[in-house]
N, C-alpha and C positions, 0 to 999 in steps of 0.2 A: 264338199265331194260328190253327194248324187248330183249337185245339177252340171257338177264336168262328165259324171257319166251319162247325163239325159244328153246334153250338148253331143256328145261322141256317138251316142247309138241315133242321133236322126243324123250321121253325117252322111253322104251321100258318093260316091268315087265311081267318076267314068271309065271307064276302058283304059285308057291311058297311062288317068291315076292309078290306077290298080299296077299297072308295070311299071311307072317311075316308082312306086312303092317296092316291088319288087326288086328292083333297083339297087336302092339303095338299104334296104335289106341284105341281099347280097353284098352290097358293096362296105357297109357296118360288120358282116360277118367275117369276111375278110381282114378286115382291120384288124378287129378282136383278137381274130387265130394269131394273126401275124407279129401283134404286140406281145399276148401273150407266150409265144415260141422266141421273140425276142430279149425277151426279161430273165432267160437261161444264159443268156450268154452274153448279158452283160454284167460288167463287175465294177460299175461305178454307181453306188451307194444313191446318190440323191436322181442320174437317170432312172432308175430299177424304181423308184418310186413315183417319179413323173409317169413311169411307165405304166406303172401300177393305179395309178388313179385317173388316165386314161382307156384302161381296161376297165374300170369301174365305172364311168362314164359312158363309155359305149355300150355296156351291157345295160345301163337303164336307159340308153334311145332306142336299142334293138326290143327292150319289152315297151315301151311306150309308142315305137310303132306298128309292133304287133298287137296291144292292145285297142291301137286305133284302127287299125286294118278288120281285125276279126268281128268287130263292133260296128261297123261301116257296110251301107247298104250300095248293090252296084245299081248304077243306071239302067 
């Protein structure tokens, strides 16, 4: 785990990579919101379970992107 953190802290992002990261975070956030809202409308339990799995994975991806972005240095 410490090795991973060290690698992340040494990462450098160019301006366009910073913008790309913001776009990905915005997209993931909108997808998360849509999935959460649609869970209240869905009656099929299998589909609801699949959507919940998608929500959990998306939250994990957002957290990973935020962590890597916060520890990155700008060029």
